[in-house]
C-alpha positions in Angstrom: -12.6 -8.3 11.1 -9.8 -5.9 10.3 -7.0 -4.1 12.1 -8.1 -0.8 13.8 -5.8 2.1 13.0 -7.2 4.6 15.3 -4.5 7.3 15.4 -2.6 9.6 13.1 0.9 9.6 14.7 4.2 11.4 14.5 5.2 10.0 11.1 2.1 10.9 9.3 1.8 14.3 11.0 5.5 15.1 10.2 5.1 14.0 6.5 1.9 16.1 6.3 3.4 19.2 7.9 6.9 19.1 6.3 7.2 16.8 3.2 3.8 17.1 1.5 4.8 18.9 -1.9 1.3 20.5 -2.3 -1.9 20.9 -0.5 -4.2 17.9 -1.2 -7.1 18.8 -3.5 -10.7 18.2 -2.6 -10.8 14.7 -4.2 -7.6 13.6 -2.4 -9.1 14.9 0.9 -12.4 13.1 0.3 -10.7 9.9 -0.5 -8.4 10.1 2.5 -11.5 10.6 4.8 -13.0 7.4 3.2 -9.9 5.4 3.8 -9.6 6.8 7.4 -13.1 5.7 8.1 -12.5 2.2 6.7 -9.2 1.8 8.8 -10.8 2.9 12.0 -14.0 0.8 11.6 -12.8 -2.7 12.8 -13.6 -4.2 9.4 -11.0 -5.0 6.7 -10.8 -2.2 4.1 -11.2 -3.4 0.5 -11.2 -0.2 -1.6 -10.6 0.6 -5.3 -8.9 3.9 -5.8 -9.5 5.1 -9.4 -7.8 8.2 -10.9 -5.9 9.3 -14.0 -2.2 9.0 -14.3 -0.7 11.9 -12.4 -3.8 12.4 -10.1 -1.9 11.6 -7.0 -2.9 8.1 -6.2 0.6 7.2 -5.1 0.5 10.0 -2.7 -2.8 8.9 -1.2 -1.4 5.3 -1.0 1.7 6.5 0.8 -0.3 8.5 3.4 -2.4 5.4 3.9 0.7 3.3 4.5 2.1 5.9 6.9 -1.1 5.5 9.0 -0.4 1.8 9.3 3.2 2.4 10.2 2.2 4.9 13.0 -0.1 2.2 14.4 2.7 -0.3 14.6 2.3 -2.2 11.3 4.1 -2.7 8.0 2.9 -2.0 4.5 3.5 -3.3 1.0 2.8 -2.0 -2.5 2.6 -4.5 -5.3 2.9 -3.5 -9.0 2.6 -5.9 -12.1 6.0 -5.1 -13.5 9.5 -4.3 -12.3 9.5 -1.0 -14.0 6.3 0.1 -12.3 7.6 -1.1 -9.0 10.9 0.9 -9.5 8.8 4.0 -10.3 6.8 3.6 -7.1 9.9 3.1 -5.1 11.6 6.3 -6.4 8.4 8.3 -6.0 8.0 7.1 -2.4 11.6 7.8 -1.5 11.3 11.3 -3.0 8.3 12.0 -1.0 9.8 10.7 2.2 13.1 12.4 1.8 15.1 11.6 5.0 12.2 10.5 7.2 13.0 7.5 9.4 10.9 5.0 7.4 12.5 1.9 6.1 11.7 1.3 2.4 13.0 -1.4 0.1 12.1 -3.3 -3.1 11.7 -7.0 -3.8 11.2 -8.4 -7.3 12.1 -11.8 -9.0 15.4 -10.2 -10.0 16.6 -9.8 -6.4 18.6 -12.9 -5.6 21.2 -14.2 -3.1 22.6 -12.2 -0.3 20.5 -9.1 -1.2 17.3 -11.1 -1.0 18.3 -12.9 2.2 18.9 -9.4 3.7 15.4 -8.1 2.6 13.7 -11.2 4.1 15.6 -10.8 7.3 15.0 -7.0 7.6 11.3 -7.6 6.9 11.0 -10.1 9.7 12.8 -7.7 12.1 10.7 -4.7 11.0 13.7 -2.8 9.6 11.6 -2.4 6.5 8.3 -0.5 7.0 7.3 -0.4 3.4 8.1 -3.2 0.9 7.6 -2.3 -2.8 7.7 -5.0 -5.4 6.1 -7.3 -8.0 4.2 -10.5 -7.3 7.5 -11.8 -5.7 6.0 -10.2 -2.6 3.3 -13.0 -2.3 5.9 -15.9 -2.4 5.7 -18.1 0.7 9.2 -17.2 1.8 8.3 -13.5 2.2 7.1 -13.1 5.8 6.2 -9.9 7.4 6.3 -9.4 11.1 2.9 -7.5 11.0 1.5 -6.5 7.6 -1.3 -3.9 8.1 -2.0 -2.6 4.5 -1.4 -4.0 1.1 -1.6 -1.6 -1.8 -2.1 -3.3 -5.2 -1.5 -1.2 -8.4 -3.3 -1.9 -11.7 -5.4 -4.7 -10.0 -6.8 -6.0 -13.3 -3.4 -7.6 -14.0 -3.5 -9.6 -10.8 -6.0 -12.4 -10.1 -8.3 -12.6 -7.0 -6.1 -15.6 -5.9 -3.0 -13.4 -5.9 -4.8 -10.7 -3.8 -6.0 -13.5 -1.4 -2.4 -14.6 -1.0 -1.7 -11.2 0.6 -4.3 -11.9 3.2 -2.3 -14.9 4.4 0.7 -12.6 5.2 -0.9 -11.4 8.5 -2.8 -12.7 11.5 -5.9 -10.7 10.4 -6.3 -9.9 6.7 -4.5 -6.6 6.1 -6.4 -3.7 4.7 -6.3 -3.7 0.9 -6.2 -0.6 -1.3 -6.4 -1.3 -5.1 -5.3 1.4 -7.5 -6.1 1.8 -11.2 -5.6 4.5 -13.8 -7.8 2.6 -16.2 -11.1 4.5 -16.5 -13.9 2.1 -15.4 -17.5 3.2 -15.4 -18.8 2.9 -11.9 -21.5 0.4 -12.7 -18.9 -1.9 -14.4 -16.5 -1.4 -11.5 -19.1 -2.7 -9.1 -19.4 -5.7 -11.3 -15.8 -6.5 -11.8 -14.8 -5.4 -8.2 -18.0 -6.5 -6.4 -16.0 -7.0 -3.2 -14.5 -3.5 -3.3 -15.7 -0.1 -2.3 -14.9 2.5 -5.0 -13.2 5.9 -4.4 
């Protein structure tokens, strides 16, 4: 079973109408339709999003996260290194501009009062999107209601680490895995047998 995200709400619509820097291409539209179908189906999404560097995977991931937020849920995006997490954070903030979406970052380097504040804000849903490294899957990190987890460069994370994300929510959250590493489709089905491929 998975959470049902049946609606496109005001945040997604405002982003699409005002903040989208370019019209999505056919591939991005097709992938968004596949993701939308997954998220409405009542089953947990487990989808691998494959595309070259610069092909717009982060934009697709952000729009997917905004759908979760419009349906009353939080989202997270996990990257294998701090530098990649910082890049995702700045890209997401640039896309959102001044939209009322709380975004923050958690890595192993975030300590003390700053860390306490993030954990508090996460529990109080002042943070809608948490970007970070594997620090996100630590037991102390508790979401109020995690609806979607985006995992970048999945091959650097084990299945066990992905499974830890499942425990962050009442139902397993939807999972969108992104990779820029070209993988032949037949091989992708072997390595990621539990994932649909876009």
